[in-house]
TIGULO-73722 format. One record per residue (C-alpha): residue number from 1; x, y, z. Coordinates in Angstrom, 1 decimal. Layout:
N
+-----+--------+--------+--------+
: pos :      u :      v :      w :
+-----+--------+--------+--------+
: NUM :      X :      Y :      Z :
...
+-----+--------+--------+--------+
//
This chain:
201
+-----+--------+--------+--------+
: pos :      u :      v :      w :
+-----+--------+--------+--------+
:   1 :   89.3 :   53.9 :  146.5 :
:   2 :   89.1 :   50.6 :  144.5 :
:   3 :   91.2 :   50.5 :  141.3 :
:   4 :   89.7 :   48.4 :  138.5 :
:   5 :   90.8 :   44.9 :  138.2 :
:   6 :   92.2 :   43.7 :  134.9 :
:   7 :   92.3 :   40.2 :  134.0 :
:   8 :   96.0 :   40.1 :  134.6 :
:   9 :   95.9 :   41.7 :  137.8 :
:  10 :   93.2 :   39.4 :  138.8 :
:  11 :   95.3 :   36.2 :  138.3 :
:  12 :   98.2 :   37.9 :  140.0 :
:  13 :   96.1 :   38.4 :  143.0 :
:  14 :   94.9 :   34.8 :  142.8 :
:  15 :   98.3 :   33.6 :  142.7 :
:  16 :   99.5 :   35.7 :  145.6 :
:  17 :   96.5 :   34.1 :  147.7 :
:  18 :   97.5 :   30.6 :  146.8 :
:  19 :  101.4 :   31.4 :  147.3 :
:  20 :  100.3 :   32.7 :  150.9 :
:  21 :   98.3 :   29.6 :  151.5 :
:  22 :  101.2 :   27.4 :  150.5 :
:  23 :  103.9 :   29.6 :  152.6 :
:  24 :  101.9 :   29.8 :  155.7 :
:  25 :  101.6 :   26.1 :  156.0 :
:  26 :  104.9 :   26.2 :  158.2 :
:  27 :  103.5 :   28.7 :  161.0 :
:  28 :  106.9 :   30.2 :  161.4 :
:  29 :  106.5 :   31.8 :  157.9 :
:  30 :  103.1 :   33.1 :  158.4 :
:  31 :  103.8 :   36.6 :  159.3 :
:  32 :  106.6 :   37.0 :  156.4 :
:  33 :  104.3 :   35.3 :  153.8 :
:  34 :  101.5 :   38.1 :  154.6 :
:  35 :  104.0 :   40.9 :  154.6 :
:  36 :  105.4 :   39.5 :  151.2 :
:  37 :  101.7 :   39.5 :  149.7 :
:  38 :  101.5 :   43.3 :  150.3 :
:  39 :  105.1 :   43.8 :  149.2 :
:  40 :  103.8 :   42.3 :  145.8 :
:  41 :  100.2 :   43.9 :  145.9 :
:  42 :  101.2 :   47.5 :  145.8 :
:  43 :  103.5 :   46.9 :  143.0 :
:  44 :  100.5 :   45.3 :  141.0 :
:  45 :   98.2 :   48.2 :  142.0 :
:  46 :  100.7 :   50.6 :  141.0 :
:  47 :  101.2 :   49.0 :  137.4 :
:  48 :  105.0 :   48.3 :  138.4 :
:  49 :  106.9 :   45.7 :  136.4 :
:  50 :  106.1 :   42.1 :  138.3 :
:  51 :  107.5 :   39.6 :  135.6 :
:  52 :  107.9 :   36.8 :  138.2 :
:  53 :  105.6 :   36.9 :  141.1 :
:  54 :  106.9 :   33.6 :  142.7 :
:  55 :  110.6 :   35.1 :  142.8 :
:  56 :  109.3 :   38.5 :  144.2 :
:  57 :  107.5 :   36.5 :  146.8 :
:  58 :  110.3 :   34.9 :  148.1 :
:  59 :  112.1 :   38.2 :  148.0 :
:  60 :  109.4 :   39.8 :  150.2 :
:  61 :  109.5 :   36.6 :  152.6 :
:  62 :  113.4 :   37.0 :  153.0 :
:  63 :  113.5 :   40.6 :  153.5 :
:  64 :  110.3 :   40.8 :  156.0 :
:  65 :  111.0 :   37.6 :  157.9 :
:  66 :  112.0 :   39.0 :  161.3 :
:  67 :  109.3 :   41.6 :  161.4 :
:  68 :  106.9 :   39.3 :  159.9 :
:  69 :  107.6 :   36.8 :  162.5 :
:  70 :  107.3 :   39.3 :  165.3 :
:  71 :  103.9 :   40.4 :  164.0 :
:  72 :  102.6 :   36.9 :  163.6 :
:  73 :  103.2 :   36.4 :  167.5 :
:  74 :  101.4 :   39.6 :  168.2 :
:  75 :   98.5 :   38.3 :  166.0 :
:  76 :   98.6 :   35.0 :  167.6 :
:  77 :   98.5 :   36.4 :  171.2 :
:  78 :   96.0 :   39.2 :  170.4 :
:  79 :   93.6 :   37.3 :  168.2 :
:  80 :   93.9 :   34.3 :  170.7 :
:  81 :   93.1 :   36.5 :  173.7 :
:  82 :   90.1 :   38.3 :  172.0 :
:  83 :   88.7 :   35.2 :  171.0 :
:  84 :   88.9 :   33.5 :  174.5 :
:  85 :   87.5 :   36.7 :  175.8 :
:  86 :   84.4 :   36.6 :  173.4 :
:  87 :   84.1 :   32.8 :  174.1 :
:  88 :   83.9 :   33.5 :  177.9 :
:  89 :   81.4 :   36.1 :  177.4 :
:  90 :   79.2 :   33.7 :  175.2 :
:  91 :   79.4 :   31.0 :  177.6 :
:  92 :   77.2 :   32.9 :  180.0 :
:  93 :   74.1 :   34.9 :  179.4 :
:  94 :   74.6 :   37.2 :  182.2 :
:  95 :   78.0 :   38.8 :  181.4 :
:  96 :   76.5 :   42.2 :  180.7 :
:  97 :   76.6 :   44.9 :  178.0 :
:  98 :   79.5 :   46.4 :  179.2 :
:  99 :   81.6 :   43.4 :  178.7 :
: 100 :   80.1 :   42.7 :  175.3 :
: 101 :   80.9 :   46.2 :  174.0 :
: 102 :   84.4 :   45.8 :  175.5 :
: 103 :   84.9 :   42.6 :  173.7 :
: 104 :   83.6 :   44.2 :  170.5 :
: 105 :   85.8 :   47.3 :  170.9 :
: 106 :   88.9 :   44.8 :  171.7 :
: 107 :   87.9 :   42.8 :  168.5 :
: 108 :   87.8 :   46.0 :  166.5 :
: 109 :   91.5 :   47.2 :  167.7 :
: 110 :   92.9 :   43.7 :  167.0 :
: 111 :   91.5 :   43.7 :  163.7 :
: 112 :   92.8 :   47.4 :  162.8 :
: 113 :   96.3 :   46.3 :  164.2 :
: 114 :   96.4 :   43.4 :  161.8 :
: 115 :   95.1 :   45.3 :  158.8 :
: 116 :   97.2 :   48.2 :  159.0 :
: 117 :  100.6 :   46.6 :  160.3 :
: 118 :  101.3 :   43.9 :  157.8 :
: 119 :  100.9 :   46.1 :  154.7 :
: 120 :  103.2 :   48.7 :  156.3 :
: 121 :  105.9 :   46.3 :  156.8 :
: 122 :  105.5 :   45.2 :  153.5 :
: 123 :  105.8 :   48.5 :  152.0 :
: 124 :  108.3 :   50.6 :  154.2 :
: 125 :  111.6 :   49.9 :  155.8 :
: 126 :  111.5 :   50.9 :  159.5 :
: 127 :  111.9 :   49.7 :  162.9 :
: 128 :  109.1 :   47.2 :  164.3 :
: 129 :  108.2 :   49.7 :  167.1 :
: 130 :  107.8 :   52.5 :  164.6 :
: 131 :  105.6 :   50.5 :  162.5 :
: 132 :  103.4 :   50.0 :  165.5 :
: 133 :  103.3 :   53.7 :  166.1 :
: 134 :  102.6 :   54.5 :  162.5 :
: 135 :   99.6 :   51.8 :  162.7 :
: 136 :   98.2 :   53.8 :  165.5 :
: 137 :   98.7 :   57.1 :  163.9 :
: 138 :   97.4 :   56.3 :  160.5 :
: 139 :   94.1 :   54.5 :  161.9 :
: 140 :   93.3 :   57.6 :  163.8 :
: 141 :   94.3 :   60.1 :  160.9 :
: 142 :   92.1 :   58.1 :  158.4 :
: 143 :   89.3 :   57.1 :  160.8 :
: 144 :   86.6 :   56.9 :  158.1 :
: 145 :   88.6 :   54.6 :  155.9 :
: 146 :   89.8 :   52.5 :  158.7 :
: 147 :   86.0 :   52.1 :  159.7 :
: 148 :   85.2 :   51.1 :  156.2 :
: 149 :   88.1 :   48.9 :  155.5 :
: 150 :   87.5 :   47.0 :  158.9 :
: 151 :   83.9 :   46.5 :  157.8 :
: 152 :   84.7 :   45.1 :  154.5 :
: 153 :   87.3 :   42.7 :  156.1 :
: 154 :   84.9 :   41.6 :  158.8 :
: 155 :   82.3 :   40.8 :  156.3 :
: 156 :   84.6 :   38.8 :  154.2 :
: 157 :   85.8 :   37.0 :  157.2 :
: 158 :   82.2 :   36.5 :  158.3 :
: 159 :   81.2 :   35.0 :  154.6 :
: 160 :   84.1 :   32.6 :  154.9 :
: 161 :   83.0 :   31.4 :  158.5 :
: 162 :   79.5 :   30.9 :  157.3 :
: 163 :   80.7 :   28.9 :  154.6 :
: 164 :   82.6 :   26.4 :  156.8 :
: 165 :   79.9 :   26.3 :  159.3 :
: 166 :   77.1 :   25.7 :  156.6 :
: 167 :   79.3 :   23.3 :  154.2 :
: 168 :   82.9 :   22.3 :  155.4 :
: 169 :   83.8 :   21.3 :  151.9 :
: 170 :   82.5 :   24.5 :  150.5 :
: 171 :   84.7 :   26.3 :  153.1 :
: 172 :   87.8 :   24.5 :  152.1 :
: 173 :   87.3 :   25.1 :  148.5 :
: 174 :   86.6 :   28.8 :  149.2 :
: 175 :   90.2 :   28.8 :  150.8 :
: 176 :   91.3 :   29.0 :  147.3 :
: 177 :   89.6 :   32.3 :  146.8 :
: 178 :   88.8 :   34.2 :  150.0 :
: 179 :   92.4 :   35.3 :  150.8 :
: 180 :   92.7 :   36.9 :  147.4 :
: 181 :   89.6 :   38.9 :  148.0 :
: 182 :   90.6 :   40.0 :  151.6 :
: 183 :   94.1 :   40.9 :  150.3 :
: 184 :   92.7 :   42.9 :  147.3 :
: 185 :   90.4 :   44.8 :  149.6 :
: 186 :   92.9 :   45.7 :  152.2 :
: 187 :   95.7 :   46.5 :  149.6 :
: 188 :   93.5 :   48.8 :  147.7 :
: 189 :   92.3 :   50.8 :  151.0 :
: 190 :   96.1 :   50.8 :  152.1 :
: 191 :   97.4 :   52.0 :  148.7 :
: 192 :   95.0 :   54.9 :  148.8 :
: 193 :   96.3 :   55.8 :  152.3 :
: 194 :  100.0 :   55.2 :  151.3 :
: 195 :   99.3 :   57.5 :  148.6 :
: 196 :   97.9 :   60.4 :  150.6 :
: 197 :  100.9 :   59.8 :  153.1 :
: 198 :  103.6 :   60.1 :  150.3 :
: 199 :  101.8 :   62.9 :  148.5 :
: 200 :  100.6 :   65.5 :  151.0 :
: 201 :   98.9 :   68.4 :  149.5 :
+-----+--------+--------+--------+
//
């Protein structure tokens, strides 16, 4: 599933991660910046010509701004809601196994929603509603890959969170690298899925 990384591709992905951090500071551009990362990442993985990453990034933000903004609002509501639900469960020791399992299931659904939809917006032109529908369809169609991808992303996020917990300085320094790792993991898996969709046997 993962394509080998050349030095050039590694530097390009690192630059994408840094651009994402920079353009995510104004929260209104967070969604469009995330879509722009995948818009370029698939070009890099497919060995397409990408002479000016910065210029392509701005183009990706411009053409995906509206859908990226809508998706970022959905991300904020769903992640915030699940985070509050998990916090509510953890504040009491007698919530019960059913609520714990429900919280884990909700966290999984939210993670899949965010993992799939941003790359789809970056890759394809479609209505926002259809993007969400295709997210559900692809996650079920490629269930094994979805579980594997979600596990990798959850692990990467867990490591980043652990760094912040153990040493805040190390956590902030890791911000220069962990977006690159996560974007590469997601784009590699999604590139494989998109290839299967676009080239049915």
